[in-house]
N, C-alpha and C positions, 0 to 999 in steps of 0.2 A: 680824732681818727687820722691815721697815717696811711697814705696810699702811694705805691710806687710800682713800677714794672721793670723787671730785670731784662737784660738782653736775652735774645732767643737764638737758637742755633738750628741747623738743618735737622729736620725730623721727618722720617718716612719719605725721604726724597723730595720734600717740599721746602723751598727756600724760605727762611725766616730771618727776622732781624737779628743782626749782631751788633746793633748800636749799643753804646754804653748805657747804663741805667740812667733814667731821668732823675731830676731833683725830687727828693721826697717832700711832699706837701702835707702839712698838718691841717686837717679840716675839722672844724667844730661847727655844729649847726646852730648858728645864732644870727646870721644875716638875713634880713627881710628879702624874700624873693623879689627880684626886680620884675615888674610887669611892664612889658613894652607898651608905650603909649599908643592910643588909637591915632592914626595919622590924620592930620588936618586935611581938609579938602574944600574945594569951592565948586559951586554948581554954575555952569555957564548958561547963557541964554537959551541954548538948544536943549538943556537938561542934562548935559554931560557932567558927571562928577569927576573932578580933576584932582589927582594926588600929585605930590612932588617928592622925589627921592634924590638925594645927592650922596654918591659914594665917595668917601674921603678917608684919609688917614687920621689916626687919633691915638690916644693912650688911655688905657683902662686899668684901674686898680683891682685886679683879681685877688692879689695877695696883699695883706695889710702892709702899708708903707712902701709898696713897690709898684711902679707904673710899668705896664707892658704895652709895647707898640701893637696897635690893632687897627683894623679897618671896620667901618660901619656905614650905615645909611642914616643920615640926619643925626649922627651922633658918633661916638667913638667905637661902639661895638653893637652888632646886630642892627635891627632897624625897627621902625614903628609897625604896628599891625594895621594893614589896610582892611577896610570893611565895606562891603557893598551888598545891595539887594538884588535878587534875581529880577531880570528885566531892565536893570539900570544900564545906561551907557556910561562907560568909564574911560578915562585916559590917565596915563601916568607920565609926568614929565621927569625923565631920569637924566640927571647930570652926572658926568664922570669927573670927579675932582682928584682922581688918582693920577699917577705919572705913567700909567700904562692902560691899554685898552681893556675893557671888560664888557660884559653883557648883563642883562637881568632877565631871567627866565621865570615865567609864571607857572610853577610846577603844579600840575593837576588841572589847569585851566583849559576849557574848551574855547578856542579863539583862532583867528586866522593865522596861517603860518608866518606871515610877515610881521606879526605882532608877538610871536612866541618867545622871542628873546634868546634863541639858541645861538650857535656859533656864527650864523650868517648875519646877525643883527649886532655887530660890534659897535661899541660906543667909544670913540677915541678920546683921549684926555682933553678936557675942556668942552666937549660936545654935549648936547642934550638930545635925547631920543624921546619921541612922544607917541608910543603905541596907544591905540584906542580900540575898543570892542564893546559888545553888549553882553552882559552876564546872562548866560542861558544854560544853567545847570542847577541841580538841587543844592540846598544849603550844605556846606562842607568846610572842612579845615584844610586849606591849601597853604602853600608857602612860595616865597620867591627867593632866588639866589642866582649868582653868576653862572654863566655857561660858556666861557671862552674856550675854544678848542685847545687842549693841552695844558690849560692853566686853571681849570675849575677847582681842583683839589686845593690849591694854594689860596685862591680867592675866598672860598667858603671857610677854610680853616682859619684864615685871618679874621673872619667875623662878618662877612657880607651875607646876611640871611635875615628873613623876617616872615611873619605869617600873613596870609591873605584869607580873611574869613568871609564866607558867602552866607547870606540869610535868605529865607523864603517864608518865614512865618510859622514853620513847623515846630520850632523848639518849645515855645510856650504851650502849644496844643498838646505836645507829647509829654509835658511835665518835666522838661529838661531845664536845669539851671541855665540862665542866660544873661546874667548881670556881669558884664565883662570886668575882670579884675577883682570881683567880689566872690561870686560862686561859679564863675565861668572863667577858667584860668588857662592861659597858654603856657605850655612847658616845653621849651626847646632844649633838648638834652644833647650835650656835646662832650667829647673827651678831648683832653689836651695833654701835651708834654711840655713841662716847664724846665728851662735850664736853671742853673744855680743863681743866675742874675735876674731871673724872672721873665726872660724872653720866652715866647712861644717857639717851639722847635717842631718842624715838620721833617721827619726823618724816616723815609721809606726803606732805606738800607737793605734791600733785598727781600723784605717781607712781601709775600705774594699779594696781600690785600691792602697794603698801605700802612699809614701810621696808626698805632693803637696807643692812646695816651692812658696813663695811670691815674689821671685826675678828671673827674666828671663834674660838670656844672649844669645848672638849670637856668636858662635865660641869662647866661653870663655870670651867675651868682654861685660862688663856692660856699657850701654849707648853708643852703637856702632853707628858710622857714616861711611858711605861709600861715597866717592866723585865720582860722576858719570860723565864720560866724553864722553859718546855716547848717541845717541837718544833713544836707547833701551838697556835694561839690562836684563840679564837672571839670575834669582835667583834659585838656587837648594836648596830647603827647605827640611830639615831633622828634623823630630821630634825625637830628641835624648833624650827626657825625659824618666823617668822610669814609670810614671803613667799618666801624664797630657795630655789631648787632647786639641788641639788649633784650632781656626778658623782664618786663616790668611787673612788679607785684608789691606786696607790703610785708613788712618785717614780722607781723603777727599772723601771716598766712590768711588773712581775711579775704573773702570773695568780694567782687565788685561787678558792676554791670558794664559790659562793653556795648556801647550804643552806636558807635560810628567808626568808620575806617576812612581810607584815603578820599573817596569820592562822596562821602556823606553818610547818612544814617543807615543802620542795618534795618531789615524789616521788623525784627523784634530784638529786645535786649538779650545779650548772651551773658549768663552768669559764669564767671570764671575767677581764677585766682592769679592768672598771669597772662601777659600778652607779649608776643615776640615782635619786635620791630627791627628791620634792617634799614640801612641808610635811605632816607627819603620817605619812609612809610610814616603814617600817622594813625592814631587811635584816639577816640573820645571815650572816656570812662567816667562812670558815676560812682562816687565813693560815699558811703554813709558814715557819719561821724556821731560820736556820743559826747555829751557835754563834759568838758574838763579833761579830755583825753588827748593823746597824741599818737601818731603812727607815721612810720617812715616809708616813703616810696623808695623801693630798692630795685636794682637790677641784679637778678640772680644768674648763675651760669646758664647761658642760652643753649637750647638744643639746636645745633648747627647741622643736624643730619649726618650723613655718612662721610664726614670730612676726616682726612688724615691728621693726626696730632691736633685735636681741637684746641688744646692749650695755646698753641701758636697763634690762634686766630680769635682769642678772647673767650673760648668756650669754657674756661674754668674761672673767669673773672666775675667778681661780685662788687657792687658799689652801692652805697647810700646816695640818694639823689636829692630828695626833698622831704623835709619834715612838715607834716600837717599837724597843727596844734589847734584844738577846738576850744572855743571860749566856754566859760562856765554857764552861759545862757545862750542857746542857739535858736535862731529864727527858724520856724517851721518851713519845710520844703514840700512841694507837692509830690505825690507818687508818680514814678515814671510809668508812662503808658505801656500796656502790653504790646501794642502795635505802634511802631514808630513811623513807618512809611510803607508804601505799597510793595509787596514782594515782586521779584522779577518773574518773567514768564516761566512756566514749569518745564519747558523744553529748551533745547539749544537751537531753535529755528535759525537757519542760515540761508536766507534768500539768495545770496550771491554764490553759494556752493563753492566757496573758496577756502582752502586750508593751506596755511603756510607753515614751514618748519624753520625754527631758529635754534641752532646749536651753539652754545657758548663754550669756548675752550681757549685757554691761554689768555690772549688779549684780542681774540677775534670772535666774530659772529658769522657762522656759516663759512669759516675759513678766510674771511676778509677782515682787514682792519679799516678803520674810518678813513674815507677819502671825501673831502669837502666837495669834490667835483663829480662824485658818482652817486646816482640815485639807485638805491638797492631794491626798493619795492615800489610798485605803482598800484594804488588803490583807487577803486571807482567809488565816487560819492553815492550816498544813500544806499549803501550795501553793508552787510554784516559779514565778518570773516572769523574763522577759527585759526588762532595762532598756537602752534604746539612748540613749547619752549623747553629746552633741556640743557643742563650743565653737565659737561663731561669731566670737569676737574674735581679733584678731591679737596677743594678749598672753596670758601664761600663766593657766590655771585648773587646778584638779584637782577631784576628786569623791569625797566621803566619805559613806558610809551608816552610820548607827548600827545596832546590834544584830546585824547579819548580816555574814558574810564571803562575798564573791562570787567567782565565776570570771570572768576575762576571756576570753570565748569567741572574739572576733575583733576586729580593728581594720580598718575599711574593708573588711570581707569577707574579710580574710586572717587566718590563724591567728595567735594572739598569740605573741610570742617566748617562749623557754624561761624567762626571768626572771619572766614573768607567769603561769607555769603553776600556781602555788599559790594559797592562799586570800588574798584581798585585801579591805581595807575602804576603801582610799584609792588612787586611780589618777590619774597625771598625764594631762591631756588636751592632746595636741598640737592646735593650731588646725585647724579644718575637717576633723577626722577623727571617724568614728563608732565609739564603743567599745560593743560588745555584751556586756552583763554578765548572768550567771545568778545569781539570788538565790533562796534557799530560806528561807521564813519558818516557823520552828518555834516552838511554845510561846508563852506570854506574851501573851495577848490583853488589851487594855485599851481600852475606849471613851473613857476620860477623858484619859489622858496619851499624847501622841504621841512618836515618835522623829523625828530630824532627818535630812535629806540636804542637803548643802551643799558649796560650794567651801571647801577648807581653807586657802586663802590668807586669813588671818584678817581683813584689812581688807575683803575681799570679803564674807566671812561677816557681819561686823559691819554692813556697809552694805546687807544685804538679800539676798545670794545664798544663800538657804536656804529650804527648804520642810519640811513636816511630813507624816508618814504615821502611821496607826494600823494595828495588826494586830487583826483581829476574827474572831469566830466567824461562820459563814455566817448571814446575815440580821440580824446585829447592826448597830446604827447608832452612829456616833461622837457624842460630846457636842459641842455647838456652841462652847463657850467654855472651852477647856482652860486658858487663862491666868487664869481667874477664881478658881482655887483654888490654894492652896499645896501643894507636895509634902511638907511636913513631916509630915503625918499618915500618910504612907505609909512613914515611915522604919523602923518596926519593928512 
């Protein structure tokens, strides 16, 4: 299979890439899917489970016979999968082996602001940062990645990312596959642009949403194949791309069960034949297999909503991603339960009676671009709020909130679809539609260090489409210059 993306031009008044075509890459599906190893850990005397991550430069052979300069955690590309149980106290010793500062953000995690790994917790070259917190949220597929202000796109694109899985004992009870690397498979999907010499190229060249690569890989594997040995397989899909939105399904049009989204399991499985994921979003799907057959996980042209010239933003693009090949004799899998987790409350009870509005336009939110020394919103702890979020632009945006998982109550006044019925921390924003989100802010007040809310198209984030909020006790005031102090002294 050959894939390539030609240069784009201005369409409908929207700026698009005029970069020259990228190198054409021949992809045949014959390489075993790389499974990120489970991270080693130690348990200290007080019960804290400690992981170690080192960000460093390396080289990876994506293309046969060609080494590509990359970055990775504990290796040349991507990072190990961290895994912990609800109720566990964890710490991560993060060492920066790069020649420039970076951070590590725990995307989707409920934790103190000083441990969040946003732009205020920079790790300088040679330094080690040790955040610690207690896992206090349901089982979920989370991930970690850098978050340095103005540099996030490059750091993620070069390869700094990994999954962080949370467990609480529900998977087995719900009949979900849960043997990591066997029938429970992480799938980090990313698109890349390769130069003729094999280099990764990050070329935004005027495209409103950033780099769209013509080569798609899974877990850093081009032409990935996974040998299936059970009747059902669980794929934990992560859109780890910097700008591209995917619509995942299978080449034979089969249906599958969507059982989880960003923040954990859905109340009940949703039978569907596709799932749309914008950058940063996750989905857990259960796929039934028959002995001796194979099926291709594909991304078909995604529905981007009312965007101008969708072809300019990947709306016409299709990719083969991962070939699932079933053995001639499959081990039996349990039936997936009809009920996976408790449903959310039936109404949008809002004890704080607070509604906030967020309008995304250009590279701003509510007319403001990111300022490290400005607190945009002050939230009171132990309250719930409704955030109404809207994109005014005719090109893609999405919206990510740190620390909390939200519910999508409605879209333009209509009930959200079943695939958005669970906990979310990132949501795609179709243009000119209002998304009504319910957020509950529990624990972790801090007048000094803020959390972020931002578009997770990383070029947009880097260019200022981000704001800051603090969670405070009643009557408490935020500090005025949170960027004036380093997060290192809050590491342990």
